[in-house]
C-alpha positions in Angstrom: 0.0 0.0 0.0 1.5 3.4 -1.0 2.1 6.2 1.5 -0.6 8.8 1.8 0.3 12.4 2.2 3.9 11.4 2.9 2.8 9.2 5.8 3.7 5.5 5.4 0.8 3.1 6.1 0.7 1.5 9.6 0.2 -2.2 10.2 -3.6 -1.8 10.6 -3.8 -0.1 7.2 -1.6 -2.8 5.6 -3.9 -5.6 6.7 -7.2 -3.7 6.4 -7.8 -3.7 10.2 -9.5 -1.0 12.2 -7.2 0.9 14.6 -7.5 -0.1 18.3 -9.1 2.7 20.3 -9.2 2.1 24.1 -12.4 3.0 26.0 -12.4 6.7 26.9 -9.8 7.5 24.3 -10.4 9.7 21.3 -9.4 8.6 17.9 -6.5 10.7 16.5 -7.5 13.1 13.8 -5.4 13.3 10.6 -4.4 16.8 11.7 -2.9 15.5 14.9 -0.7 12.9 13.1 2.5 14.3 11.6 5.4 12.7 9.7 8.8 13.8 10.9 12.3 13.0 9.9 14.6 12.1 12.8 18.2 11.0 13.2 18.9 7.9 15.3 21.2 8.8 18.2 22.9 5.3 17.9 23.5 4.7 14.2 23.1 8.3 12.9 20.7 7.2 10.1 17.8 9.3 9.2 14.3 7.9 9.1 10.7 9.0 9.0 8.3 8.5 11.9 4.7 9.5 12.6 4.0 11.4 15.8 0.6 11.9 17.4 0.0 15.3 18.9 -3.5 14.5 20.2 -2.2 13.2 23.5 -0.3 16.4 24.3 3.3 16.5 25.6 4.8 13.1 26.4 7.8 10.8 26.3 7.8 7.4 24.7 10.2 4.8 23.3 10.3 3.8 19.7 12.8 1.5 18.0 15.1 2.9 15.3 13.8 1.7 11.9 17.4 1.0 10.8 19.3 -0.5 13.8 16.3 -1.4 16.0 17.8 0.2 19.1 15.3 2.0 21.5 15.1 5.7 21.1 13.4 8.0 23.6 11.1 10.6 22.0 10.1 13.7 24.0 7.3 15.7 22.5 6.3 19.1 23.7 2.9 20.2 22.4 1.7 23.8 23.0 -1.7 24.9 24.1 -2.9 25.2 20.5 -2.0 21.5 19.9 1.0 22.2 17.7 4.4 20.7 18.1 6.7 23.0 20.1 9.7 20.6 20.2 10.7 17.1 19.4 13.8 15.6 21.1 15.3 12.2 20.5 18.0 10.6 22.6 19.4 7.3 23.6 17.4 5.4 26.2 20.4 3.7 27.8 
């Protein structure tokens, strides 16, 4: 399945599944999903990832798409719901 608007399809889209939404959780809107280019702090390779701004500021771990090492992502979202900063760093 080709990328839409520069965002690669996720696993649910690839297999025609509905995304899992937990009770009490709002489904992310297309405006809250953004594709960003980042550099892996381990291998230095650039890759694209999709970030979800609908949950506000947060930290989470995502594996590098190249070397598979865990990267800590820190998102800062302002009051308007736009990305204020994105920081990536080693999680070790």
